[in-house]
C-alpha positions, 0 to 999 in steps of 0.5 A, a space after each residue: 688469135 689468128 687474122 681470120 678469127 680477129 676479123 670475125 671477132 670484131 664483127 661480133 658486136 654489129 655484123 657487116 659485109 663479107 666477115 660479118 656473114 662469116 661471123 654469123 655462120 660461125 656464131 650459128 655453129 659455135 653456139 648450137 650447143 650452149 643455146 641448147 643447154 640454156 633453152 633447157 631451163 625455159 618452160 616454153 608452153 605451145 602457145 607462147 609468143 616468143 622473141 629472140 633478142 640480138 637473134 644473129 644468124 637466126 638458129 636460135 630463133 629456128 629451135 624456139 619455132 619448134 617449140 610453140 604454135 604461136 609466132 617467133 620473133 627475132 630482132 637484131 641491130 645488123 642488116 647482115 643478121 637480118 639477112 642470115 636469119 631470113 634465109 635460115 627461117 625462111 619456110 617459117 617465114 613463108 608460113 608467118 611462123 617466124 618474124 624477123 625485124 631491125 630493132 635495138 633492144 633499148 627501144 623495141 617496136 612492141 606494145 606493153 605486155 607482148 610476149 611470154 618468152 624473151 631470150 637473148 644469147 650471146 649478146 648482152 656483152 654488146 648492149 650500150 645501155 644495159 640498164 634500159 635494155 632490161 626495162 624495155 624487156 620487162 615493158 614487152 612481157 607479160 606478167 608470168 613471163 620468162 627472160 633468158 640471158 646466155 653467155 659463153 663467158 663470164 666475169 666471175 669464172 675461175 680465170 677471167 684473164 683468159 677474156 682479156 684478148 677478146 675484150 681488147 679485139 672489141 669493146 664488150 662487157 662480160 657479165 657475171 652471174 651477180 651483175 645480170 641478177 642486179 641489172 634484172 631485179 632492178 628492171 623489176 624481174 623477180 624469181 631470178 636463177 643462175 645456172 653455170 656451166 664451165 664458163 657459160 652462164 645462163 639466168 633465168 628471171 620472171 616478170 610478176 
């Protein structure tokens, strides 16, 4: 990992400043195909209200805004991420089609049973309190709604040691399919399915 790669990676949990902006641009590009793969497992109706947790550079929000006529929300703890998401989605924001705000997944400013779909792309690694975060996602979802957790790395991959350098660079918890399923079950979700592509992991669950 060279100096520039390390700087970008170190900004992944909470992008800030110049390197944070570079990280967000990298994420938008790098995760594009992964996101399309994950979204292919979601059934998004045109009237669904959607939330993207840890929206980063805003690419997932933009993709989701083309799948529904309702408002798509994005939240992130990073001010740099909010700015980048605003920039990428400015036309949709002007039409009130997209709303971006600063918030923590463990304590979200939404009423109970607000969203039909919740997505979390390459962000679960950095949640300080995963159990509380999954309970909070459960709270703000409607009955019958779906949540998608998407990662490009998983602890149950064939050679998990390949992520050791990454874990040394930043504080992150790489999940397995089983650990995500267990956390979602404990939060109250049902109908949990895991999809694997290489090291990539997409877990879909439903609120009963």
